[in-house]
OpenMM code with the backbone's topology and positions (N, CA, C; nanometers):
from openmm import Vec3, app, unit

residues = "UNK UNK UNK UNK UNK UNK UNK UNK UNK UNK UNK UNK UNK UNK UNK UNK UNK UNK UNK UNK UNK UNK UNK UNK UNK UNK UNK UNK UNK UNK UNK UNK UNK UNK UNK UNK UNK UNK UNK UNK UNK UNK UNK UNK UNK UNK UNK UNK UNK UNK UNK UNK UNK UNK UNK UNK UNK UNK UNK UNK UNK UNK UNK UNK UNK UNK UNK UNK UNK UNK UNK UNK UNK UNK UNK UNK UNK UNK UNK UNK UNK UNK UNK UNK UNK UNK UNK UNK UNK UNK UNK UNK UNK UNK UNK UNK UNK UNK UNK UNK UNK UNK UNK UNK UNK UNK UNK UNK UNK UNK UNK UNK UNK UNK UNK UNK UNK UNK UNK UNK UNK UNK UNK UNK UNK UNK UNK UNK UNK UNK UNK UNK UNK UNK UNK UNK UNK UNK UNK UNK UNK UNK UNK UNK UNK UNK UNK UNK UNK UNK UNK UNK UNK UNK UNK UNK UNK UNK UNK UNK UNK UNK UNK UNK".split()
positions = [
    Vec3(11.6871, 11.1561, 12.6689),
    Vec3(11.6663, 11.0301, 12.7378),
    Vec3(11.7573, 11.0227, 12.8602),
    Vec3(11.8825, 11.0634, 12.8434),
    Vec3(11.9776, 11.0570, 12.9547),
    Vec3(11.9417, 11.1560, 13.0660),
    Vec3(11.8566, 11.2546, 13.0346),
    Vec3(11.8102, 11.3505, 13.1348),
    Vec3(11.6778, 11.3056, 13.1973),
    Vec3(11.6319, 11.1847, 13.1620),
    Vec3(11.5081, 11.1328, 13.2179),
    Vec3(11.3841, 11.1709, 13.1390),
    Vec3(11.4007, 11.2327, 13.0237),
    Vec3(11.2876, 11.2707, 12.9405),
    Vec3(11.2515, 11.1574, 12.8450),
    Vec3(11.1276, 11.1565, 12.8017),
    Vec3(11.0868, 11.0594, 12.6999),
    Vec3(11.1101, 11.1207, 12.5633),
    Vec3(11.1691, 11.0429, 12.4747),
    Vec3(11.1979, 11.0880, 12.3396),
    Vec3(11.1278, 10.9927, 12.2439),
    Vec3(11.0606, 11.0482, 12.1452),
    Vec3(10.9891, 10.9670, 12.0474),
    Vec3(11.0482, 10.9924, 11.9091),
    Vec3(11.0773, 10.8866, 11.8397),
    Vec3(11.1204, 10.8929, 11.6984),
    Vec3(11.0043, 10.8346, 11.6206),
    Vec3(10.9274, 10.9202, 11.5567),
    Vec3(10.8059, 10.8770, 11.4878),
    Vec3(10.8329, 10.8615, 11.3394),
    Vec3(10.7976, 10.7448, 11.2870),
    Vec3(10.8171, 10.7151, 11.1460),
    Vec3(10.6853, 10.6710, 11.0850),
    Vec3(10.6735, 10.6857, 10.9546),
    Vec3(10.5625, 10.6244, 10.8839),
    Vec3(10.5985, 10.4797, 10.8566),
    Vec3(10.5008, 10.3934, 10.8525),
    Vec3(10.5284, 10.2528, 10.8257),
    Vec3(10.5817, 10.1798, 10.9469),
    Vec3(10.6421, 10.0666, 10.9221),
    Vec3(10.6996, 9.9866, 11.0293),
    Vec3(10.8497, 10.0109, 11.0318),
    Vec3(10.9034, 10.0621, 11.1422),
    Vec3(11.0456, 10.0950, 11.1449),
    Vec3(11.1379, 9.9747, 11.1318),
    Vec3(11.0853, 9.8552, 11.1500),
    Vec3(11.1692, 9.7359, 11.1422),
    Vec3(11.1618, 9.6681, 11.0047),
    Vec3(11.0898, 9.7284, 10.9095),
    Vec3(11.0837, 9.6777, 10.7729),
    Vec3(11.1367, 9.7876, 10.6813),
    Vec3(11.2610, 9.7766, 10.6401),
    Vec3(11.3284, 9.8732, 10.5536),
    Vec3(11.3215, 10.0147, 10.6098),
    Vec3(11.3168, 10.0274, 10.7408),
    Vec3(11.3064, 10.1588, 10.8016),
    Vec3(11.4251, 10.1962, 10.8877),
    Vec3(11.5325, 10.1237, 10.8790),
    Vec3(11.6543, 10.1480, 10.9566),
    Vec3(11.6340, 10.1312, 11.1065),
    Vec3(11.5253, 10.0675, 11.1442),
    Vec3(11.4991, 10.0459, 11.2861),
    Vec3(11.6089, 9.9687, 11.3550),
    Vec3(11.6610, 9.8674, 11.2896),
    Vec3(11.7686, 9.7879, 11.3486),
    Vec3(11.8936, 9.8698, 11.3734),
    Vec3(11.9270, 9.9569, 11.2787),
    Vec3(12.0444, 10.0428, 11.2941),
    Vec3(12.0251, 10.1397, 11.4107),
    Vec3(11.9051, 10.1941, 11.4231),
    Vec3(11.8783, 10.2895, 11.5302),
    Vec3(11.8781, 10.2206, 11.6669),
    Vec3(11.8234, 10.0997, 11.6731),
    Vec3(11.8255, 10.0240, 11.7989),
    Vec3(11.9703, 9.9950, 11.8391),
    Vec3(12.0520, 9.9519, 11.7447),
    Vec3(12.1922, 9.9222, 11.7743),
    Vec3(12.2647, 10.0472, 11.8241),
    Vec3(12.2406, 10.1601, 11.7607),
    Vec3(12.3041, 10.2850, 11.8027),
    Vec3(12.2652, 10.3183, 11.9474),
    Vec3(12.1362, 10.3113, 11.9773),
    Vec3(12.0905, 10.3434, 12.1127),
    Vec3(12.1500, 10.2480, 12.2155),
    Vec3(12.1503, 10.1192, 12.1841),
    Vec3(12.2089, 10.0212, 12.2771),
    Vec3(12.3570, 10.0488, 12.3003),
    Vec3(12.4276, 10.0837, 12.1921),
    Vec3(12.5701, 10.1156, 12.2042),
    Vec3(12.5939, 10.2365, 12.2954),
    Vec3(12.4912, 10.3189, 12.3109),
    Vec3(12.5024, 10.4380, 12.3945),
    Vec3(12.4279, 10.4226, 12.5280),
    Vec3(12.4015, 10.2969, 12.5650),
    Vec3(12.3430, 10.2681, 12.6957),
    Vec3(12.1960, 10.3001, 12.7096),
    Vec3(12.1255, 10.3081, 12.5988),
    Vec3(11.9827, 10.3397, 12.6022),
    Vec3(11.9051, 10.2177, 12.5558),
    Vec3(11.8062, 10.1777, 12.6345),
    Vec3(11.7204, 10.0655, 12.5967),
    Vec3(11.5950, 10.1213, 12.5299),
    Vec3(11.5825, 10.1032, 12.3992),
    Vec3(11.4673, 10.1601, 12.3282),
    Vec3(11.3430, 10.0715, 12.3373),
    Vec3(11.2316, 10.1311, 12.3087),
    Vec3(11.1066, 10.0575, 12.2911),
    Vec3(11.0602, 10.0866, 12.1491),
    Vec3(11.0275, 9.9825, 12.0756),
    Vec3(10.9810, 9.9996, 11.9385),
    Vec3(10.8337, 9.9613, 11.9321),
    Vec3(10.7546, 10.0520, 11.8800),
    Vec3(10.6128, 10.0263, 11.8594),
    Vec3(10.5961, 9.9953, 11.7109),
    Vec3(10.5483, 9.8765, 11.6770),
    Vec3(10.5377, 9.8418, 11.5350),
    Vec3(10.4324, 9.9255, 11.4644),
    Vec3(10.4607, 9.9532, 11.3393),
    Vec3(10.3658, 10.0245, 11.2555),
    Vec3(10.3097, 9.9314, 11.1500),
    Vec3(10.2371, 9.9868, 11.0585),
    Vec3(10.1827, 9.9097, 10.9468),
    Vec3(10.2773, 9.9290, 10.8301),
    Vec3(10.3379, 9.8209, 10.7839),
    Vec3(10.4318, 9.8327, 10.6735),
    Vec3(10.3584, 9.8747, 10.5458),
    Vec3(10.4307, 9.9394, 10.4560),
    Vec3(10.3710, 9.9947, 10.3345),
    Vec3(10.2982, 9.8893, 10.2514),
    Vec3(10.3478, 9.7668, 10.2488),
    Vec3(10.2812, 9.6621, 10.1701),
    Vec3(10.1399, 9.6356, 10.2231),
    Vec3(10.1245, 9.6278, 10.3537),
    Vec3(9.9921, 9.6057, 10.4124),
    Vec3(9.9022, 9.7264, 10.3909),
    Vec3(9.9584, 9.8453, 10.4051),
    Vec3(9.8795, 9.9665, 10.3827),
    Vec3(9.8343, 9.9751, 10.2375),
    Vec3(9.9223, 9.9424, 10.1446),
    Vec3(9.8876, 9.9457, 10.0023),
    Vec3(9.7792, 9.8438, 9.9707),
    Vec3(9.7894, 9.7278, 10.0304),
    Vec3(9.6883, 9.6245, 10.0112),
    Vec3(9.5511, 9.6740, 10.0549),
    Vec3(9.5442, 9.7341, 10.1710),
    Vec3(9.4174, 9.7838, 10.2231),
    Vec3(9.3656, 9.9009, 10.1395),
    Vec3(9.4533, 9.9933, 10.1042),
    Vec3(9.4138, 10.1108, 10.0258),
    Vec3(9.3526, 10.0728, 9.8916),
    Vec3(9.4100, 9.9724, 9.8280),
    Vec3(9.3689, 9.9365, 9.6917),
    Vec3(9.2755, 9.8161, 9.6879),
    Vec3(9.2404, 9.7647, 9.8062),
    Vec3(9.1554, 9.6452, 9.8164),
    Vec3(9.2129, 9.5292, 9.7363),
    Vec3(9.3449, 9.5171, 9.7439),
    Vec3(9.4173, 9.4136, 9.6707),
    Vec3(9.4804, 9.3177, 9.7701),
    Vec3(9.4380, 9.1906, 9.7711),
    Vec3(9.5000, 9.0963, 9.8646),
    Vec3(9.6462, 9.0701, 9.8291),
    Vec3(9.7275, 9.0563, 9.9309),
    Vec3(9.8691, 9.0254, 9.9078),
    Vec3(9.8903, 8.8774, 9.8809),
    Vec3(9.8017, 8.7944, 9.9309),
    Vec3(9.8086, 8.6511, 9.9036),
    Vec3(9.6691, 8.6016, 9.8685),
    Vec3(9.6655, 8.5010, 9.7845),
    Vec3(9.5411, 8.4301, 9.7540),
    Vec3(9.5744, 8.2820, 9.7497),
    Vec3(9.4800, 8.2008, 9.7872),
    Vec3(9.5094, 8.0570, 9.7926),
    Vec3(9.5438, 7.9981, 9.6577),
    Vec3(9.4856, 8.0515, 9.5501),
    Vec3(9.5076, 7.9900, 9.4195),
    Vec3(9.6176, 8.0564, 9.3362),
    Vec3(9.6516, 8.1830, 9.3639),
    Vec3(9.7460, 8.2534, 9.2776),
    Vec3(9.8781, 8.2916, 9.3427),
    Vec3(9.8759, 8.3269, 9.4682),
    Vec3(9.9993, 8.3734, 9.5321),
    Vec3(10.0097, 8.3172, 9.6731),
    Vec3(10.0856, 8.2114, 9.6840),
    Vec3(10.1002, 8.1421, 9.8128),
    Vec3(10.2120, 8.2011, 9.8985),
    Vec3(10.2906, 8.2893, 9.8409),
    Vec3(10.4036, 8.3490, 9.9124),
    Vec3(10.3936, 8.5008, 9.9049),
    Vec3(10.4536, 8.5639, 10.0017),
    Vec3(10.4626, 8.7094, 10.0034),
    Vec3(10.6092, 8.7456, 10.0230),
    Vec3(10.6625, 8.8245, 9.9298),
    Vec3(10.8022, 8.8656, 9.9353),
    Vec3(10.8067, 9.0166, 9.9566),
    Vec3(10.8773, 9.0604, 10.0599),
    Vec3(10.9042, 9.2019, 10.0830),
    Vec3(11.0517, 9.2233, 10.0532),
    Vec3(11.0816, 9.3125, 9.9612),
    Vec3(11.2201, 9.3322, 9.9194),
    Vec3(11.2410, 9.4770, 9.8782),
    Vec3(11.3663, 9.5159, 9.8680),
    Vec3(11.3983, 9.6441, 9.8069),
    Vec3(11.4227, 9.6198, 9.6588),
    Vec3(11.4003, 9.7225, 9.5787),
    Vec3(11.4197, 9.7090, 9.4345),
    Vec3(11.5667, 9.7115, 9.3960),
    Vec3(11.6464, 9.7812, 9.4767),
    Vec3(11.7892, 9.7916, 9.4476),
    Vec3(11.8694, 9.7617, 9.5736),
    Vec3(11.9954, 9.7242, 9.5541),
    Vec3(12.0820, 9.6993, 9.6693),
    Vec3(12.1487, 9.8304, 9.7127),
    Vec3(12.2369, 9.8230, 9.8092),
    Vec3(12.3004, 9.9441, 9.8627),
    Vec3(12.3827, 10.0196, 9.7585),
    Vec3(12.4309, 9.9486, 9.6572),
    Vec3(12.5103, 10.0127, 9.5521),
    Vec3(12.4228, 10.0660, 9.4384),
    Vec3(12.2913, 10.0454, 9.4475),
    Vec3(12.2014, 10.0937, 9.3433),
    Vec3(12.1769, 9.9952, 9.2311),
    Vec3(12.2268, 9.8713, 9.2446),
    Vec3(12.2044, 9.7686, 9.1429),
    Vec3(12.0676, 9.7046, 9.1638),
    Vec3(12.0049, 9.6647, 9.0538),
    Vec3(11.8759, 9.5974, 9.0647),
    Vec3(11.8879, 9.4728, 9.1510),
    Vec3(11.7913, 9.4535, 9.2368),
    Vec3(11.7860, 9.3353, 9.3229),
    Vec3(11.6770, 9.2432, 9.2679),
    Vec3(11.7167, 9.1299, 9.2138),
    Vec3(11.6190, 9.0347, 9.1601),
    Vec3(11.6339, 8.8977, 9.2261),
    Vec3(11.6830, 8.8937, 9.3471),
    Vec3(11.7011, 8.7662, 9.4167),
    Vec3(11.5688, 8.6930, 9.4367),
    Vec3(11.4595, 8.7632, 9.4335),
    Vec3(11.3252, 8.7082, 9.4538),
    Vec3(11.2646, 8.6528, 9.3251),
    Vec3(11.3286, 8.6759, 9.2121),
    Vec3(11.2718, 8.6397, 9.0815),
    Vec3(11.2233, 8.4945, 9.0721),
    Vec3(11.2953, 8.3949, 9.1254),
    Vec3(11.2448, 8.2575, 9.1158),
    Vec3(11.1110, 8.2358, 9.1888),
    Vec3(11.0771, 8.3231, 9.2826),
    Vec3(10.9514, 8.3088, 9.3570),
    Vec3(10.8325, 8.3745, 9.2886),
    Vec3(10.8555, 8.4578, 9.1872),
    Vec3(10.7482, 8.5347, 9.1246),
    Vec3(10.6297, 8.4505, 9.0756),
    Vec3(10.6496, 8.3335, 9.0152),
    Vec3(10.5337, 8.2593, 8.9642),
    Vec3(10.4287, 8.2236, 9.0704),
    Vec3(10.4689, 8.2106, 9.1956),
    Vec3(10.3734, 8.1704, 9.3002),
    Vec3(10.3631, 8.2738, 9.4125),
    Vec3(10.4096, 8.3959, 9.3860),
    Vec3(10.4198, 8.4944, 9.4933),
    Vec3(10.3652, 8.6301, 9.4532),
    Vec3(10.3358, 8.7088, 9.5548),
    Vec3(10.3200, 8.8524, 9.5377),
    Vec3(10.4508, 8.9121, 9.5870),
    Vec3(10.5116, 8.9952, 9.5038),
    Vec3(10.6377, 9.0592, 9.5383),
    Vec3(10.6107, 9.2070, 9.5612),
    Vec3(10.6474, 9.2554, 9.6781),
    Vec3(10.6314, 9.3958, 9.7134),
    Vec3(10.7703, 9.4573, 9.7199),
    Vec3(10.7963, 9.5491, 9.6277),
    Vec3(10.9280, 9.6110, 9.6181),
    Vec3(10.9231, 9.7524, 9.6718),
    Vec3(11.0005, 9.7751, 9.7754),
    Vec3(11.0095, 9.9061, 9.8383),
    Vec3(11.1109, 9.9920, 9.7637),
    Vec3(11.0881, 10.1225, 9.7631),
    Vec3(11.1791, 10.2183, 9.6989),
    Vec3(11.2035, 10.1766, 9.5540),
    Vec3(11.0948, 10.1474, 9.4840),
    Vec3(11.1046, 10.0834, 9.3530),
    Vec3(11.0700, 10.1723, 9.2356),
    Vec3(11.0166, 10.2897, 9.2595),
    Vec3(10.9627, 10.3684, 9.1502),
    Vec3(11.0663, 10.4042, 9.0449),
    Vec3(11.1797, 10.4571, 9.0868),
    Vec3(11.2796, 10.5045, 8.9907),
    Vec3(11.3357, 10.3924, 8.9040),
    Vec3(11.3422, 10.2721, 8.9564),
    Vec3(11.4026, 10.1617, 8.8817),
    Vec3(11.3001, 10.0755, 8.8073),
    Vec3(11.1735, 10.1137, 8.8097),
    Vec3(11.0685, 10.0284, 8.7534),
    Vec3(11.0877, 9.9920, 8.6060),
    Vec3(11.1161, 10.0868, 8.5151),
    Vec3(11.1314, 10.0449, 8.3749),
    Vec3(11.2437, 9.9438, 8.3544),
    Vec3(11.3608, 9.9693, 8.4126),
    Vec3(11.4715, 9.8744, 8.3936),
    Vec3(11.4419, 9.7423, 8.4629),
    Vec3(11.3749, 9.7468, 8.5766),
    Vec3(11.3369, 9.6240, 8.6450),
    Vec3(11.2422, 9.5410, 8.5580),
    Vec3(11.1427, 9.6049, 8.4983),
    Vec3(11.0469, 9.5312, 8.4144),
    Vec3(11.1129, 9.4757, 8.2893),
    Vec3(11.2077, 9.5478, 8.2329),
    Vec3(11.2836, 9.4954, 8.1181),
    Vec3(11.3625, 9.3714, 8.1590),
    Vec3(11.4214, 9.3743, 8.2778),
    Vec3(11.4952, 9.2590, 8.3294),
    Vec3(11.4016, 9.1411, 8.3519),
    Vec3(11.2838, 9.1678, 8.4054),
    Vec3(11.1858, 9.0605, 8.4271),
    Vec3(11.1470, 8.9941, 8.2952),
    Vec3(11.1196, 9.0749, 8.1942),
    Vec3(11.0826, 9.0195, 8.0628),
    Vec3(11.1977, 8.9377, 8.0046),
    Vec3(11.3193, 8.9889, 8.0148),
    Vec3(11.4363, 8.9168, 7.9630),
    Vec3(11.4597, 8.7859, 8.0379),
    Vec3(11.4118, 8.7789, 8.1623),
    Vec3(11.4270, 8.6578, 8.2435),
    Vec3(11.3139, 8.5590, 8.2217),
    Vec3(11.2193, 8.5938, 8.1351),
    Vec3(11.1115, 8.5019, 8.1022),
    Vec3(10.9816, 8.5228, 8.1774),
    Vec3(10.9696, 8.6313, 8.2530),
    Vec3(10.8425, 8.6578, 8.3225),
    Vec3(10.7349, 8.6874, 8.2188),
    Vec3(10.6131, 8.6390, 8.2409),
    Vec3(10.5055, 8.6663, 8.1447),
    Vec3(10.4813, 8.8171, 8.1301),
    Vec3(10.4715, 8.8666, 8.0072),
    Vec3(10.4501, 9.0102, 7.9856),
    Vec3(10.3232, 9.0634, 8.0508),
    Vec3(10.2257, 8.9762, 8.0710),
    Vec3(10.0978, 9.0190, 8.1287),
    Vec3(10.0968, 9.0166, 8.2816),
    Vec3(10.2128, 8.9921, 8.3424),
    Vec3(10.2198, 8.9914, 8.4890),
    Vec3(10.1693, 9.1251, 8.5421),
    Vec3(10.0670, 9.1229, 8.6281),
    Vec3(10.0124, 9.2483, 8.6813),
    Vec3(10.1111, 9.3201, 8.7722),
    Vec3(10.1031, 9.4520, 8.7669),
    Vec3(10.1911, 9.5376, 8.8453),
    Vec3(10.1070, 9.6538, 8.8995),
    Vec3(10.1322, 9.6904, 9.0228),
    Vec3(10.0575, 9.7978, 9.0878),
    Vec3(10.1565, 9.8939, 9.1527),
    Vec3(10.1504, 10.0209, 9.1128),
    Vec3(10.2285, 10.1262, 9.1781),
    Vec3(10.1430, 10.1870, 9.2872),
    Vec3(10.2002, 10.2049, 9.4052),
    Vec3(10.1289, 10.2725, 9.5133),
    Vec3(10.2229, 10.3747, 9.5764),
    Vec3(10.1716, 10.4945, 9.5925),
    Vec3(10.2456, 10.6007, 9.6606),
    Vec3(10.1646, 10.6470, 9.7805),
    Vec3(10.2339, 10.6757, 9.8893),
    Vec3(10.1713, 10.7325, 10.0090),
    Vec3(10.0564, 10.6463, 10.0615),
    Vec3(10.0775, 10.5169, 10.0633),
    Vec3(9.9735, 10.4248, 10.1091),
    Vec3(9.9224, 10.4656, 10.2469),
    Vec3(9.7936, 10.4623, 10.2639),
    Vec3(9.7173, 10.4907, 10.3857),
    Vec3(9.7067, 10.6394, 10.4183),
    Vec3(9.7637, 10.7243, 10.3352),
    Vec3(9.7551, 10.8683, 10.3582),
    Vec3(9.6482, 10.9302, 10.2682),
    Vec3(9.5988, 11.0473, 10.3018),
    Vec3(9.4998, 11.1130, 10.2146),
    Vec3(9.5534, 11.1393, 10.0738),
    Vec3(9.6861, 11.1461, 10.0593),
    Vec3(9.7483, 11.1718, 9.9285),
    Vec3(9.7817, 11.0429, 9.8523),
    Vec3(9.7311, 10.9307, 9.8996),
    Vec3(9.7602, 10.8018, 9.8367),
    Vec3(9.7135, 10.7992, 9.6910),
    Vec3(9.7985, 10.7442, 9.6057),
    Vec3(9.7621, 10.7232, 9.4650),
    Vec3(9.8079, 10.5842, 9.4245),
    Vec3(9.7402, 10.5282, 9.3262),
    Vec3(9.7842, 10.3991, 9.2731),
    Vec3(9.7459, 10.3877, 9.1258),
    Vec3(9.8240, 10.3069, 9.0544),
    Vec3(9.7988, 10.2804, 8.9126),
    Vec3(9.8333, 10.1356, 8.8836),
    Vec3(9.7525, 10.0744, 8.7994),
    Vec3(9.7732, 9.9344, 8.7613),
    Vec3(9.8260, 9.9258, 8.6176),
    Vec3(9.9213, 9.8370, 8.5979),
    Vec3(9.9826, 9.8129, 8.4680),
    Vec3(10.0151, 9.6642, 8.4568),
    Vec3(10.0815, 9.6280, 8.3468),
    Vec3(10.1482, 9.4982, 8.3357),
    Vec3(10.2978, 9.5279, 8.3269),
    Vec3(10.3800, 9.4261, 8.3464),
    Vec3(10.5239, 9.4534, 8.3390),
    Vec3(10.5647, 9.4952, 8.1981),
    Vec3(10.4935, 9.4473, 8.0949),
    Vec3(10.5286, 9.4908, 7.9584),
    Vec3(10.4909, 9.6370, 7.9375),
    Vec3(10.3811, 9.6846, 7.9981),
    Vec3(10.3455, 9.8276, 7.9902),
    Vec3(10.4591, 9.9131, 8.0441),
    Vec3(10.5073, 9.8781, 8.1620),
    Vec3(10.6095, 9.9591, 8.2292),
    Vec3(10.7441, 9.9463, 8.1576),
    Vec3(10.7757, 9.8284, 8.1075),
    Vec3(10.9021, 9.8099, 8.0350),
    Vec3(10.9065, 9.8989, 7.9107),
    Vec3(10.7913, 9.9267, 7.8511),
    Vec3(10.7853, 10.0094, 7.7305),
    Vec3(10.7932, 10.1584, 7.7612),
    Vec3(10.7783, 10.1965, 7.8864),
    Vec3(10.7844, 10.3384, 7.9237),
    Vec3(10.9297, 10.3816, 7.9374),
    Vec3(10.9520, 10.5122, 7.9256),
    Vec3(11.0882, 10.5634, 7.9388),
    Vec3(11.1141, 10.6075, 8.0820),
    Vec3(11.2402, 10.6101, 8.1181),
    Vec3(11.2800, 10.6546, 8.2513),
    Vec3(11.2409, 10.7995, 8.2772),
    Vec3(11.2204, 10.8773, 8.1719),
    Vec3(11.1865, 11.0190, 8.1889),
    Vec3(11.0376, 11.0395, 8.2201),
    Vec3(10.9592, 10.9348, 8.2144),
    Vec3(10.8171, 10.9446, 8.2494),
    Vec3(10.8061, 10.9952, 8.3937),
    Vec3(10.7213, 11.0946, 8.4207),
    Vec3(10.7079, 11.1473, 8.5573),
    Vec3(10.6672, 11.0406, 8.6602),
    Vec3(10.6128, 10.9315, 8.6149),
    Vec3(10.5756, 10.8225, 8.7049),
    Vec3(10.6971, 10.7674, 8.7786),
    Vec3(10.8159, 10.7820, 8.7203),
    Vec3(10.9359, 10.7204, 8.7753),
    Vec3(11.0307, 10.8218, 8.8392),
    Vec3(10.9768, 10.9113, 8.9147),
    Vec3(11.0551, 11.0149, 8.9812),
    Vec3(11.1686, 10.9540, 9.0631),
    Vec3(11.2869, 11.0104, 9.0490),
    Vec3(11.4040, 10.9615, 9.1228),
    Vec3(11.3913, 10.9882, 9.2725),
    Vec3(11.3103, 11.0863, 9.3104),
    Vec3(11.2944, 11.1217, 9.4517),
    Vec3(11.1812, 11.0439, 9.5189),
    Vec3(11.1069, 10.9684, 9.4409),
    Vec3(10.9886, 10.9016, 9.4930),
    Vec3(11.0244, 10.7681, 9.5548),
    Vec3(10.9657, 10.7372, 9.6657),
    Vec3(10.9901, 10.6109, 9.7351),
    Vec3(10.8686, 10.5197, 9.7235),
    Vec3(10.8077, 10.5179, 9.6083),
    Vec3(10.6865, 10.4394, 9.5884),
    Vec3(10.7080, 10.2898, 9.6030),
    Vec3(10.5972, 10.2220, 9.6176),
    Vec3(10.5945, 10.0771, 9.6334),
    Vec3(10.5427, 10.0151, 9.5047),
    Vec3(10.6050, 9.9072, 9.4643),
    Vec3(10.5641, 9.8353, 9.3449),
    Vec3(10.5243, 9.6945, 9.3879),
    Vec3(10.4029, 9.6541, 9.3556),
    Vec3(10.3560, 9.5186, 9.3873),
    Vec3(10.3365, 9.4460, 9.2552),
    Vec3(10.3852, 9.3238, 9.2467),
    Vec3(10.3651, 9.2495, 9.1240),
    Vec3(10.3431, 9.1022, 9.1512),
    Vec3(10.2763, 9.0392, 9.0559),
    Vec3(10.2453, 8.8970, 9.0656),
    Vec3(10.1024, 8.8725, 9.0197),
    Vec3(10.0725, 8.7454, 8.9919),
    Vec3(9.9404, 8.7101, 8.9399),
    Vec3(9.8278, 8.7524, 9.0336),
    Vec3(9.8503, 8.7440, 9.1638),
    Vec3(9.7461, 8.7791, 9.2601),
    Vec3(9.7084, 8.9247, 9.2576),
    Vec3(9.7983, 9.0106, 9.2135),
    Vec3(9.7703, 9.1548, 9.2086),
    Vec3(9.6597, 9.1844, 9.1083),
    Vec3(9.6470, 9.1035, 9.0070),
    Vec3(9.5441, 9.1247, 8.9073),
    Vec3(9.4101, 9.0633, 8.9427),
    Vec3(9.4005, 9.0006, 9.0581),
    Vec3(9.2773, 8.9284, 9.0920),
    Vec3(9.1716, 9.0163, 9.1560),
    Vec3(9.2033, 9.1413, 9.1873),
    Vec3(9.1022, 9.2261, 9.2538),
    Vec3(9.0447, 9.3289, 9.1610),
] * unit.nanometer
topology = app.Topology()
chain = topology.addChain("A")
for resn in residues:
    res = topology.addResidue(resn, chain)
    for name in ("N", "CA", "C"):
        topology.addAtom(name, app.Element.getBySymbol(name[0]), res)
């Protein structure tokens, strides 16, 4: 860039939604470079389209929550839990923590039949998805291949997820 060349940093998804876009913009600005960010399609929207599952419905999910499943220290993030009854919750980087997350949801009083949808590689030819309930996933073990520690899958949950 400093030599007058155009440089592109290409990412999947939207770089400003859990994609470190803000950190990269700050770094470039600190080094005297004015970046241009082209928005992408965030994984939640791609998963919705891939699976023909609406993220919101007028009668079941009036809110949409985009969150990470764990915080920076690796602890479960459940700050969105009070919104679950009226929301669709899309949890990024959620695959590895899914069983413990679902156990926490059940212990917090979430209905066992709450629909849950795993989506990997949304919008790509390798996209896969599976539907469960939170009680199904809570009963699975962490050693299940579905919960790969290296996988950055998306987990969508809420009453609206079961409506399609």
